[in-house]
C-alpha positions, 0 to 999 in steps of 0.5 A: 341510663348513663349507668346502664351504658357504663355497665355495657362498656365495662362488659365489653372491656372485660371480654376483650381482656379475656381474649388477650389472655387466651391468645397471649399476644395482640394480633397486629394488622397485616399490611399488604406486601408487594407481589414482586419477588426479589431474585436471590443470588445462589452460590453457583450464580456468576455475577454479571461483568460490566461490558468493556468500554472502548479506550479513548485516546488521551489528548492532554499529553498524559500517558495512556494505553496504546489505542488501535484506531480503525479508520472507516473508508470514505463515505459516499460523497466525501471528497478525497485528495488524490496525488497526481501521477508523475508523468514519465520522464521523456528522453532527451534523445531517442534511438531513431535520432541515432541511426546505426549503419552496419557492415558485415565483413568477410571471414578472416583467415581463422574463419571469424566474422566481424561487423563494423558499425557507425551511428549518426547523431541527428539530435540536438544533444551531445552524445558521449557514449553509445552501446547496443546489445544485439542478438546473433540469431544464427547462434542465439548469442549476444554481441555488444557494440560500444562507442565511447567517442563524443559525437556532436549534433550532426556528426557521425561516430568513428567505426566500432566493431564486434562479432558478426553473424557467420551467415553474413546475413543482416537478418541474423542481427537483432537489436535488443537494447540501447544505452546512451549517455548525453551531456547536459548544459550544466556538465552533468550526464543523462543516461538513457536506456531503451528496451527494443522488445518492450519499446520502453525508455528509462531515463536516469 
């Protein structure tokens, strides 16, 4: 029995050897390959560039490229500091405290018409100069009333004059602008301007 098994295995070995002789190579078992195919870049494909990263401002004192920083508007509910609006500077003297009295003269021998003016200082300040620009409406021309005498509170200024309307009518006189200088307690001066059209003061 053992002899018969030996002969059987010998025949099987001879048969397998014959198969190898005919093919000339052994057939290796084929391993299963994954089904995913790797993409092969072609010559015309452009390699993908990495996305640019935002520049960061350096905080360690080292030099870095200039950085543009966009500031978002304040979010709702965020407290925002607001500077207080400066109040308009109040004039130490107002024009209604310096009422002007005008007398239109009769024409002279050459036909020129002049007017005399004075003002009374009803304020508590010392006025060192007074100027008024007036419009002679009959000829649409400007005239200038100027007084550079110091007028103390309660006093009336000396007379000062300029050209007047040839119509001799006070309705042809319109005050456009005042410029007043007053003396401060420290010896400095304050300049006050008043625009009669705009009803606005400016103080310097």
